[in-house]
C-alpha positions in Angstrom: 4.7 -4.8 39.6 7.1 -2.9 38.2 8.6 -6.0 36.7 6.0 -6.5 35.5 5.3 -3.6 33.6 9.0 -3.8 32.9 8.2 -6.8 30.9 5.2 -5.6 28.9 7.5 -3.1 28.1 9.8 -5.4 26.4 7.6 -7.5 24.6 5.6 -4.5 22.9 9.5 -2.7 21.6 10.2 -6.6 21.0 6.5 -6.8 18.5 7.4 -3.8 16.9 10.7 -4.4 15.8 9.5 -7.3 14.8 6.8 -5.0 12.5 9.1 -3.1 11.1 12.0 -5.7 9.6 8.9 -7.1 7.9 7.8 -3.5 6.1 11.4 -2.6 5.6 11.7 -6.6 3.8 8.5 -6.0 1.9 10.3 -2.3 0.8 13.3 -3.6 -1.1 10.6 -5.4 -2.6 9.0 -1.9 -4.9 9.5 -2.3 -7.9 11.2 0.1 -9.7 8.4 1.1 -12.2 4.2 1.1 -12.4 2.6 -2.1 -12.9 0.5 -1.4 -15.6 2.0 1.4 -17.8 5.6 0.5 -17.0 6.9 4.5 -16.6 10.0 4.0 -14.2 9.3 5.2 -10.6 12.9 6.8 -9.3 13.2 6.1 -5.5 15.2 8.8 -4.4 12.9 11.5 -6.3 10.4 13.1 -3.1 7.4 14.3 -5.6 7.5 10.8 -7.5 7.2 9.1 -3.5 5.0 11.7 -2.7 2.7 11.1 -6.0 2.5 7.4 -6.4 0.4 4.9 -5.2 1.5 1.4 -4.0 -0.5 -1.2 -2.2 1.0 -3.7 -0.4 -0.6 -7.1 0.6 1.2 -8.0 3.6 -0.9 -11.8 3.2 1.0 -12.2 0.5 4.2 -10.4 0.7 3.3 -8.4 -2.8 4.0 -4.4 -3.5 2.5 -3.0 -6.7 3.2 0.2 -7.2 1.3 2.5 -9.7 2.1 5.8 -10.9 -0.6 8.9 -10.5 -2.4 8.8 -14.1 -3.0 4.7 -14.1 -4.0 5.4 -10.2 -6.7 7.6 -11.3 -7.5 5.6 -14.2 -9.1 3.1 -11.8 -10.8 4.9 -9.5 -12.1 6.5 -11.8 -13.2 2.9 -13.5 -14.6 1.4 -10.1 -16.8 4.9 -9.9 -18.1 3.3 -13.2 -19.2 0.8 -12.2 -20.7 2.2 -9.0 -23.1 4.0 -10.3 -23.8 1.5 -13.3 -24.8 -0.5 -10.0 -26.2 2.5 -8.7 -28.6 2.6 -12.2 -29.0 -0.8 -12.2 -31.0 -1.6 -9.2 -33.3 1.7 -9.8 -34.6 0.0 -13.1 -35.6 -3.1 -12.0 
């Protein structure tokens, strides 16, 4: 029984290592500028790291980076589109 528990634990650890390796590899693909406005991004600046938004598509292995102002504009646009769809449904 103990042998089985150890094996399961080793398998979990091995899977976790693989996942971490995959994520670290994607971190190396992190751009050094905003995808929309090309504002420079400093990976060593803690404030920038905490404020900027990263979108990762693991299946395509793409990493996209957006500055706070571009991210806010995109969110506003999505909200406008959502409210437009809501209003058009009520109009019909």
